[in-house]
C-alpha positions as CSV (number, residue, x, y, z in Angstrom):
1,M,100.3,94.5,97.0
2,T,97.7,97.3,96.8
3,I,97.7,99.6,99.8
4,L,95.1,102.2,100.8
5,F,96.3,105.1,103.0
6,D,93.8,106.5,105.5
7,D,93.4,110.3,105.9
8,G,96.1,110.7,108.7
9,T,98.7,108.5,107.1
10,P,101.7,110.7,106.1
11,L,101.9,110.9,102.3
12,P,105.7,111.0,102.3
13,L,105.6,107.3,103.2
14,R,104.1,106.5,99.9
15,P,107.3,106.5,97.7
16,C,109.1,104.5,100.5
17,L,106.9,101.5,99.8
18,T,108.5,100.5,96.5
19,G,107.1,97.5,94.8
20,H,103.6,98.3,96.0
21,I,100.7,100.3,94.6
22,V,99.6,102.9,97.1
23,H,96.5,105.0,96.9
24,P,95.6,107.7,99.5
25,V,91.9,108.0,100.3
26,Q,92.1,111.7,99.2
27,K,92.9,110.7,95.6
28,L,89.8,108.4,95.5
29,G,87.4,111.0,96.8
30,W,87.0,108.9,100.0
31,S,88.5,111.5,102.4
32,G,86.2,112.4,105.2
33,M,84.2,109.2,104.9
34,T,83.6,107.2,108.1
35,D,86.1,104.4,108.8
36,G,83.3,101.8,108.3
37,A,82.5,103.2,104.9
38,V,86.1,103.3,103.8
39,L,86.8,99.8,105.1
40,S,83.7,98.4,103.4
41,R,84.7,99.9,100.1
42,A,88.4,98.9,100.4
43,S,87.7,95.3,101.4
44,G,88.3,93.1,98.4
45,Q,89.8,96.0,96.4
46,Y,92.9,96.5,98.5
47,D,95.3,94.2,100.3
48,L,96.3,96.5,103.1
49,F,94.8,99.5,104.8
50,V,97.3,101.8,106.6
51,T,96.0,104.1,109.2
52,T,97.1,106.1,112.3
53,D,93.7,105.6,114.0
54,R,94.7,103.6,117.1
55,N,91.1,103.2,118.2
56,L,90.0,101.6,114.9
57,R,89.9,98.1,116.4
58,H,87.6,99.2,119.2
59,R,85.2,101.3,117.0
60,Q,84.8,99.0,114.0
61,N,83.9,95.4,113.4
62,L,86.9,94.2,111.6
63,S,85.8,90.5,111.2
64,G,85.2,89.4,107.7
65,L,87.2,92.1,106.0
66,A,89.2,90.9,103.0
67,L,92.2,93.1,103.7
68,A,95.0,93.5,106.3
69,I,95.2,96.6,108.6
70,L,98.4,98.2,109.8
71,V,98.2,100.9,112.4
72,L,101.0,103.4,112.6
73,P,101.6,105.0,116.1
74,T,101.7,108.7,114.8
75,T,100.7,111.0,112.0
76,S,104.1,112.7,112.3
77,W,106.4,112.0,109.3
78,P,109.5,113.2,111.1
79,K,108.8,110.6,113.9
80,L,108.1,107.8,111.4
81,F,110.9,108.4,109.0
82,P,113.7,107.0,111.2
83,H,111.7,103.7,111.4
84,I,111.0,103.3,107.7
85,D,112.7,99.9,107.6
86,K,110.5,98.6,110.4
87,I,107.4,100.0,108.5
88,R,108.5,98.3,105.3
89,D,109.1,95.1,107.0
90,A,105.6,95.2,108.6
91,V,104.0,95.9,105.2
92,N,105.9,93.1,103.5
93,R,105.1,90.6,106.3
94,I,101.4,91.3,106.9
95,G,98.9,88.8,105.7
96,K,95.4,89.0,104.5
97,G,93.0,89.6,107.4
98,D,95.9,90.5,109.8
99,F,95.7,93.4,112.2
100,H,99.0,94.8,113.3
101,E,99.7,97.9,115.5
102,L,103.3,99.0,114.9
103,V,105.2,100.0,118.0
104,L,108.3,102.2,117.4
C-alpha cells in the first residue's frame, strides 16, 4: 500500500508501517498546500492518506476520492507510540474510499 502522511502526522510512525511505502508531504514539496489540493493530487496516486486533522471531514468534500483516509487523534508521537499496534491494524484493514477516525 502506498501511504501519504499529512503535515502533522508524526514522522517516527513511518518506519513502524513495514510492508508499506510511506511518503510525507514534505518530501514531495506539498507541505503547506491546502487539504483540498493535497487530496486532489494524492487521489489515484496513493492508497491511504494519514492525517491528524480531525476537521478534515467537515471542511472537505471527500466523495469521489480514490484513496482511504485515516485520522489520528493527535500529532504527539509519545501519545501515539503506545498504540502502534492499533494504528498498524487500522492501516492494514482500511479499504479504498474508507474514512476512519482512530480513537485511542
